[in-house]
C-alpha positions, 0 to 999 in steps of 0.5 A: 773527277773530270766530270766534276771539273766540267760541271764546276767550270760550266756552272762558273761561266753561267753564273752571272754573279761571279766576277768577269775575271772568274768567268773568263778563267773558267772559259779559258779552262774549258778550252783547254778541257775541250783539247784534252776531251773533245766533248760537246759540253765544254764546246757548247759552254764556250759557244754560249759564252759568246753570247754572254751579256758581259762583253769581256766573257764574250771576247774571251770566248771568241779568242778561246774558239779561235785559239782552239780552231788554230791549235787543233788545225781543225777542218772548216766543217768542224763544230768549232768553225761553226761557232767562230763563223757564227760569232763573226757573222754576228759581230760584223752585222 
């Protein structure tokens, strides 16, 4: 069941034919999924959404990563911080 949910959410985020709203919903739920499972697939999907062609999806992905980092009180060497740092550097260039 969890594997199917993860696959469905990831597919929704990657499929640009879906509306921004539906894709944002999937990004937010991938964040919740990562909090519960700490898996590489959901984190990677959120990280890839950061560079999506839709700026609204990008913003939700950045927000989701920042929320994960804060809520999980992650050390600065954690993977989430790697994604957040990369995004912030990109945004400031």
